[in-house]
N, C-alpha and C positions, 0 to 999 in steps of 0.2 A: 117763736118769737121771745123774742127776751124781754120782759114790763121791766122800765123804768121809775120809778118813783121817785120824782121831784120833792112832794111834802113830806120830808121824813118825820114828823107826828101825827102821821095818819095812818090808819089801822091794820097798815100792811102785814105786822108780825103775826095777825088774827084773821088771815087772809089766807084761801088753801091756793096756791100755787099749782101752775101744768109745767111740765117739761116738754117744749114742741120738741123735740126728737123723740123723746120714747115715752111720752106720755106719763111719765110719774107723778104722782098730784101730792103734795103735801102742803107743810110748813117753812116757812124760813130757820127755824131750830134745830129741824130733821138735812136741812140743807149744807152741805162745804161750805164755810166763809172765808171769802181773804179781801180782808180791809184795803184800803188804800188813802192817802191821803184825802181826796175830796170826792171822794163813794167807797161803798162796800158791792164788793159782788158775793152771789150767792149762786150755788153751782147743784147743778142734780148732785143728787147722791147717789144716782146706780150710772148712767152715763157720760158722768161729768160737763155735761150741756149748761152756757152759763144760763139763767133763768129768769134772777132777777138783782138789780142797779139799784141801788137804793143812795143817793145821793145826800150827802153829811150836811144841816142845816145850817148856814152863816149867825153872826148875832142877831140880827132885826130878824131872822126866822126863829130863834131861842127865843127872845123876847114879845115876842106875838103868841108864842105858843105858851109860854110866862104868865103875862098878859089874861090869854083865857083859861087857867085852872090848870091849862096841864102838866104831870106830875112829874114826867121826864124829861120837861125841859123847864121848869121850873130847878128839878136837883140842877142839873146841866145851868145853868143862871147861876145860879148860888155858887156854882164851883168856880165857873169864869169869873164873879167879882171876888171870891176869894183870891183866885192865885193874881187876877190883878193892883188885891190890893198888899199882897206882898210883893212885886213887884216894883211896887212905890214909894 
C-alpha cells in the first residue's frame, strides 16, 4: 500500500519505506522522484511501484513549522518572504 505523508516537516526522509509490490526496503533518496505541483511521488527503484506520496506544505504549514524552529521550514519561509518582497 502506498504511504501518504501529509506532514511535510515530519521525519519521512529518515524512515525506511517498503515497496508493497516487491518488498524492497529503503529510504526516499533511493527512490525515483516525480515532483508535481501539489505533491511529490516516490517509486520503487526495482519495480517502479508507487511507494510514497508526500504532499507539499501550504504557507500556514510552513509558518507553523518555522515557528517550531524546523530548519527547512525556516529556509522556505525566508525564500517566500524574499520572493514576496521583490513582487511588492
